[in-house]
NUZALUM-793049 format. One record per atom (N, C-alpha, C): z, y, x. Coordinates in steps of 0.05 Angstrom, whole numbers, plus 5000, padded with zeros to 4 digits. Layout:
// residues N
ZYX/...
***
This chain:
// residues 254
500445965401/501446195387/502246425407/503646345429/504446545448/501946665462/499946495467/497546595480/496146795461/496146735435/494846915416/496347185415/499047175414/500647415414/500247575439/500047445462/499647585487/496947715488/494947585477/492347715476/492347965459/493647955436/493748185419/495348415431/497648345442/499448555452/498548675478/496648545491/495648655516/493348855512/492448885487/490349075481/491549355483/489949545492/490949825494/491649935467/493650105466/494650215441/492450365426/490750515440/488750675426/486750485412/486150255424/484350065411/485649935386/488149885388/489649775365/489749975343/490150235350/490150445330/487450465316/485250465331/482550475319/482050235302/482749995311/482349755296/483849755269/486349845270/488049845246/486850045226/486050275234/484950475216/482250385205/480550265221/477950175212/478349945191/480149755197/480549535178/481649645152/483549835153/484649965129/482450095113/480750245126/478550385112/476550195100/475849985114/473849795105/474949635081/477449545083/478549385061/478849555036/479749805039/480049975015/477350045003/475250065020/472550115009/471749874992/472049635001/471349394986/472949384960/475549434962/477249404938/476649614917/476349864924/475850074904/472950104895/471149994911/468350014903/467349774888/468649544892/467649294879/469749154862/472349194866/474449054852/475749244832/477349424841/478749614824/477049864820/474849834806/472850044804/473550254783/472150474784/472550694765/471850604736/469850424734/469050324708/471250154696/472549994713/474749824703/477049994694/477750194709/479950374702/479250534677/476750624675/475950774651/476050604626/475250354628/475450164606/478350114598/480050084618/482950044613/484150284598/483650524607/484750754595/483650794566/481050724563/479850744536/481150554517/481550304525/482850104507/485750184502/487050304521/489850394517/489950624497/488050804499/487851024481/487250934452/485450744450/484750634424/487150504411/488650354427/491050214416/493150424407/493550634423/495450834415/494650974389/492051044387/491151184364/491150994339/490650744344/490750554321/493550524311/495550524329/498350514321/499150764307/497950994314/498651244302/497851254273/495551124267/494551134239/495250874224/497050714235/497650454223/498850484195/500450694190/501850714165/500350894145/497950974152/496451154134/495050984112/493551124095/492250984073/489850834082/488450724062/486150544068/483950694084/483650944078/481651104093/482251114123/484851154129/485651154156/485450874169/485950674153/485750404163/482850334170/480950424153/478150384160/477450544185/478550784187/477950934211/479050804236/481450674233/482650524255/480850294264/479750144244/477949924251/475450024265/474350244255/471950344268/472550444296/474850564299/475650654326/475950434345/477050214336/477549984354/474949844362/472749884347/470249764353/468549934372/469450164378/467950334396/467850214424/465450204436/465150094463/464250314481/465050284506/464350484526/461350464532/460050684533/457250694542/457050684572/454950564582/454650544611/454250824623/455650874645/455451124658/453151114678/450851224669/448451204685/448751364711/450251584711/450551744735/451951584757/453951434749/455351274770/453651054781/452050924763/450450694772/448150794789/447351044787/445051134802/446051274828/448551334830/449551484853/450451304876/450251034873/451050854894/454050824895/455150824919/457950774924/459651004912/461450934894/463251134883/465451204904/466051014922/468051054942/467251284961/464651284968/463651484986/462551734972/463051734945/462151974930/463752214939/466352174946/467952394957/469152284983/467452265003/468052115027/470352235042/470452505043/472552635059/475352585046/475452605020/478052555007/478952265010/477152085005/477851795007/478651715035/477251815055/477851745083/480651855090/481152115082/483852225088/485952085072/485352015047/487351875030/488051605041/486151475054/486651205065/487651205093/487051415109/487651415137/490051585145/490351815132/492551995139/495351875134/495851745110/498451625105/499251415126/497551205131/498351015151/498651125179/497051325186/497251445212/499951595215/500751745194/503251885194/505651695194/505351475178/507551275177/508051145204/505851065217/506150915243/507151105265/505951345266/506851535287/509751625282/510351685257/513151765251/515151555255/514551305247/516451085250/516851025280/514651035295/514950995324/516651205337/516451455328/518151665338/521151615331/521651535306/524351475297/525651255315/524151045319/525150815335/525450905364/523551055374/523751145402/526251315407/526851495388/529251665390/531751485388/531751295370/533951115367/534550955392/532450865406/532750715431/533950875454/533851135452/534951305474/537951275475/539251165454/542151135454/542950865466/540950695474/541550435486/540450435514/542150415534/541250425562/539150215569/539349975557/537449765564/534749785549/534549975529/532150005514/530850285517/532250465530/531350745531/528750775548/528150575564/525650595581/523250475567/523550375543/521250265528/519350495522/516850455528/514750665525/514150705495/513650955488/512851015460/510350865453/508450835472/505950695466/506450405458/508350275470/508849995463/510149975435/511850175429/512950175402/510750225381/509050415387/506850475368/504950235365/504450095387/502649865385/503849645367/506449585371/507649375354/507749455325/508149715319/508149805292/505349795279/503349865295/500649855285/499749565278/500549385295/499849095290/501248995265/503849075263/505348985239/504249115214/503149355216/502149495192/499749355180/498449175195/496149035185/496848855161/499448815156/500248655133/499348785107/499049045106/498249185082/495349155076/493449215095/490649165089/489948865085/491448695098/490948405094/491648325065/493648445054/494348385026/492148485007/491048715013/488848824997/486348645001/485948555025/483648375030/483848115014/486348015012/486747774996/485947814967/486648054956/485848114928/482848144926/481548254946/478648264945/477347994945/478447814961/477347534962/477847394936/480347424925/481047274901/479347364877/479247624873/477747724849/474747734854/473947734879/471147744885/469847464884/471347254891/470146994893/471246794872/473746814865/475046614848/475346704819/476546934814/477047034787/475347274782/472847224774/470947434770/471347594745/472547474725/473147614700/476047694700/476547954701/479248044703/479448324691/481948404685/482548674676/484548804695/485249054689/487149194706/489749054707/490648944684/493148804684/493248554702/490848434706/490748204725/491148304754/490048534761/490448644787/493448714791/494748814770/497548884772/499248634775/498548424762/500148174763/499948054791/497548054803/497247944830/498748114850/498648384846/500148564863/503148514861/504148464837/507048414834/507848144846/505947954848/506547694861/506547724891/504547874901/504347904930/506448104941/507148294925/508848504935/511048574915/512848384909/514948444889/517048644901/518448774883/520648954891/523048784899/524448874920/526848734929/528948744907/528948964891/530848994869/530648764849/528248654846/527848434827/529348174835/530048154860/531547924870/534547964870/535448204863/538248274864/539348294835/541948264833/543148304806/543048594799/542048654775/541748924767/544549054762/545149274775/547749404771/548049524744/550549534735/551049654708/550749954710/551250074733/550950364736/549450414762/547250554760/545550604784/546750824801/546650774827/547350974847/544851044863/544951244880/542551334894/541251114911/542850934923/541750734940/540350504924/540950484899/539550284883/536650354880/535950614879/533250694877/531650634903/533150634925/531850564950/531050264949/532750094939/532049814936/529749774917/529649944896/527449914877/524749984891/524750174910/522350244924/521750054948/523749914957/523349724979/522049474968/519649414978/518149184968/518148964990/517148734982/516948515000/515348575025/513048715021/511348775044/512648985062/514049175051/515549365067/517649225085/519049035073/521048885087/519748715109/517548585102/516148415122/515048595145/514048825138/513049015158/515249085178/517649145167/519949215185/520748975202/520648735192/521448495207/519448425228/516948485224/514848425243/514748605267/515848845264/515749045286/517248935311/519748855308/521048745332/519848485342/518548335324/517248085332/514948135351/513248335345/511048395363/512048555388/514148715384/515248855407/516448665427/517648445417/518848245435/516648125453/514248085442/512147965458/511148165479/511548425475/510648625494/512648665517/515248685510/517248755530/519148525537/519148315521/520648075529/523548075521/524548265505/527248255495/527648055472/530147985467/530647805445/530047945418/529047785400/528347895373/530747995358/532947845358/535347925343/536548175355/536348215381/537448455394/535748695386/533148665387/531448885380/531748965350/531848765333/532148825304/534748965299/536948875311/539548995307/539549285316/538349345339/538549605351/536549805339/534449705325/532649885312/533149905282/535149765272/535649755243/536350035232/538050185247/538750445237/536350635236/534650615256/532150775256/530350705233/530150445227/528450355205/529550445178/532150425174/533350515149/533050815146/533550965168/533251255167/530451345161/528551205173/525751285167/525051215138/526050995127/525450915100/526651125080/528951225086/530251425069/528551685070/527751765093/526052005096/523351965082/522251725085/519651675072/519951675041/522251565032/522751565003/522951854992/523952035008/524252315000/521552465001/520052405022/517552555028/515152445013/515052185007/512652054996/511552184971/513252294953/512052424929/510252664936/510552774961/509053004969/506752944988/506052684990/504052605009/501252715002/500752764976/498152874969/497753154980/499953304982/499653574994/498753555023/499853355037/499053315065/496053235066/495153065048/492452985048/490553215043/491253385024/489653615018/489353805041/491253815059/491053975083/488853885101/488253625101/486253515118/483553475104/483553515078/481053465062/479253705064/
***
């Protein structure tokens, strides 16, 4: 195990960055082009609309009831344009690439900066290079594309018949909200919403950063985790505030 960690952590930061971004792009391509496809989403939205309209006419007369039955029997026609155009993921390649690469790049660079600034207040950690911080964060970030890769393998090889709700159920199992493990408060405060947005993968991501950093610089895991905890919490709060506006950032690069 130690030999494996040493091999990974000895790779140059720029190569780890390229590897992380390529894996993220490749896994998202597989997931959105073959698993969570536009046809599956279109079918889901169609069935949802049919159900809503059927409920709308539920209390009407027999004519409306017949109309409801006819409406429920409507099937989606095959979209020949999509089937002939090849990959839907690369149909808008610039947007999809920026949508998949800009957020993780900004998250890793920004979090490394937060932790680097936080370490300046500790004499024994202030000499840690920014590159080593970024490397450990990039390696830890692989937990997210690996989760998506698991869904690709599961629905691609084992559960071939599935709906959007099946994807959502697997996602909730792999990445539950931390709030779901806590007692629900009778009155919500601002920090309760932070727990609602904090998921299992986010928590694991934060815990893995000092683990890989320990392998690079040799400090104790508990010491690193304790001294970077304020930086991690601060970044999560900033991310919670900024994340609703991430599409604006993506459009700048698109």
